[in-house]
C-alpha distance (Angstrom), angle and dihedral (degrees) to the residues before:
residue distance angle dihedral
M1 . . .
D2 3.82 . .
Q3 3.80 118.3 .
I4 3.77 115.8 -117.4
T5 3.81 113.5 -127.7
Q6 3.78 117.4 -148.2
I7 3.81 114.7 -140.7
D8 3.82 131.1 -146.8
G9 3.79 93.4 -142.4
Y10 3.78 149.1 -65.9
E11 3.78 126.9 -70.2
P12 3.81 133.7 -177.1
D13 3.78 123.3 -106.6
Y14 3.76 106.2 -156.1
L15 3.84 92.9 -173.7
G16 3.83 93.5 66.9
R17 3.78 130.6 72.9
C18 3.79 125.1 -146.6
E19 3.79 112.9 -97.8
N20 3.77 88.9 -145.6
C21 3.80 106.4 45.6
D22 3.87 105.3 2.7
A23 3.82 93.5 -117.3
A24 3.74 125.5 141.0
P25 3.01 144.9 -100.2
V26 3.78 107.8 40.0
V27 3.81 123.3 -150.6
T28 3.78 122.1 -101.1
A29 3.78 128.1 -176.1
V30 3.81 116.0 -134.7
K31 3.82 132.2 -158.1
D32 3.81 122.6 177.9
G33 3.79 91.7 -9.3
R34 3.81 94.4 -54.6
T35 3.77 130.2 106.5
I36 3.78 107.2 -114.9
Y37 3.81 98.9 170.3
R38 3.82 133.7 23.3
S39 3.77 112.2 -163.7
M40 3.84 101.0 -162.1
R41 3.86 87.9 -138.7
C42 3.76 131.5 97.6
G43 3.81 121.6 -120.5
R44 3.80 94.7 -94.5
C45 3.79 93.4 50.6
T46 3.81 92.3 44.0
W47 3.83 98.2 50.4
G48 3.82 100.2 19.0
E49 3.76 93.1 -128.2
Q50 3.80 128.3 118.8
R51 3.83 92.9 -140.0
A52 3.82 88.3 60.7
D53 3.83 87.0 77.5
D54 3.85 82.7 85.3
P55 3.85 109.7 73.0
T56 3.80 90.4 -155.3
V57 3.84 90.1 75.0
W58 3.79 96.7 47.6
N59 3.79 94.1 97.7
E60 3.82 91.4 49.1
L61 3.85 94.9 56.1
């Protein structure tokens, strides 16, 4: 069974473009100050909400 890693939060990666809609930034998951997962999707495509275009709300969703 795979171990589940807890994350500290989500941060924007402005170097990536969304694989679905080509928007930036893409969502990354961070733990202890390091990126542990890069989703390859923007906030809107990750959470399916228009307000997720703003990275400042990612940790509220």
